[in-house]
C-alpha positions as CSV (number, residue, x, y, z in Angstrom):
1,X,-9.9,-12.0,-32.0
2,X,-9.4,-8.3,-33.0
3,X,-9.5,-7.1,-29.4
4,X,-6.8,-9.5,-28.3
5,X,-4.5,-8.4,-31.1
6,X,-5.0,-4.8,-30.2
7,X,-4.1,-5.5,-26.6
8,X,-1.0,-7.5,-27.6
9,X,0.2,-4.8,-30.0
10,X,-0.3,-2.1,-27.3
11,X,1.6,-4.1,-24.8
12,X,4.5,-4.7,-27.3
13,X,4.6,-1.0,-28.1
14,X,4.7,0.0,-24.4
15,X,7.6,-2.4,-23.8
16,X,9.5,-1.1,-26.8
17,X,8.9,2.5,-25.7
18,X,10.2,1.6,-22.2
19,X,13.4,0.0,-23.7
20,X,14.0,3.1,-25.9
21,X,13.5,5.4,-23.0
22,X,15.9,3.4,-20.9
23,X,18.7,3.8,-23.4
24,X,18.1,7.2,-24.9
25,X,16.8,9.5,-22.1
26,X,19.5,11.1,-20.0
27,X,19.1,10.2,-16.3
28,X,19.5,12.8,-13.6
29,X,22.6,12.7,-11.5
30,X,22.1,10.5,-8.5
31,X,22.0,12.2,-5.1
32,X,22.7,9.0,-3.2
33,X,25.0,6.2,-4.2
34,X,22.2,3.7,-4.1
35,X,20.3,5.5,-6.9
36,X,23.0,4.2,-9.3
37,X,21.9,0.6,-8.9
38,X,19.3,-0.7,-11.4
39,X,15.9,-1.3,-9.8
40,X,16.7,0.8,-6.8
41,X,13.4,2.8,-7.1
42,X,11.4,-0.4,-7.5
43,X,12.9,-1.9,-4.4
44,X,12.6,1.4,-2.5
45,X,8.9,1.7,-3.5
46,X,8.2,-1.9,-2.4
47,X,9.9,-1.5,1.0
48,X,8.2,1.9,1.6
49,X,4.8,0.2,0.8
50,X,5.5,-2.6,3.2
51,X,6.6,-0.2,6.0
52,X,3.5,1.9,5.3
53,X,1.2,-1.2,5.6
54,X,2.8,-2.4,8.8
55,X,2.7,1.0,10.5
56,X,-1.0,1.5,9.5
57,X,-1.8,-2.0,10.7
58,X,-0.1,-1.3,14.0
59,X,-2.0,2.0,14.4
60,X,-5.3,0.2,13.5
61,X,-4.7,-2.6,16.0
62,X,-3.7,-0.3,18.8
63,X,-6.2,2.5,18.4
64,X,-9.1,1.5,16.3
65,X,-9.8,-2.1,17.2
66,X,-11.9,-3.2,20.2
67,X,-12.2,-6.6,21.9
68,X,-14.1,-9.3,20.0
69,X,-16.8,-9.5,22.6
70,X,-17.1,-5.7,23.0
71,X,-20.7,-5.5,22.0
72,X,-21.7,-8.8,23.7
73,X,-20.4,-8.0,27.2
74,X,-22.8,-5.7,29.1
75,X,-20.2,-5.0,31.7
76,X,-18.1,-3.3,29.1
77,X,-20.8,-0.8,28.3
78,X,-20.9,2.4,30.3
79,X,-24.0,3.1,32.3
80,X,-26.1,5.9,30.9
81,X,-26.9,8.8,33.3
82,X,-30.3,8.4,35.0
83,X,-30.8,4.8,34.0
84,X,-30.5,1.9,36.5
85,X,-28.1,-0.8,35.5
86,X,-29.9,-4.3,35.5
87,X,-27.9,-7.5,35.9
C-alpha cells in the first residue's frame, strides 16, 4: 500500500506543478497567430506524428516491401551466373 500512495502523491505533485507553471511562468511571444490557442502544441505534435507515420508507411510500402510470394516463386529469382536454370 505504501508504493501506491507514493505514486499517487507524485502524480498529484506533478499536476500541481503543471498548474502553477501554467499561471506563473511567462510565455514567449507567439510567432504565429495559432500559437495563442490553448493546446496548439499538442494538436500540432499529434498531426506531425500522424503525417510522419503515414509518410514512413508510404516509403516502406513502395520501397522496402516485396510481393508476398517473392521467396516462393522461382521465376522471380534471378539466375546465378554459370548455373543452369531448372524448371
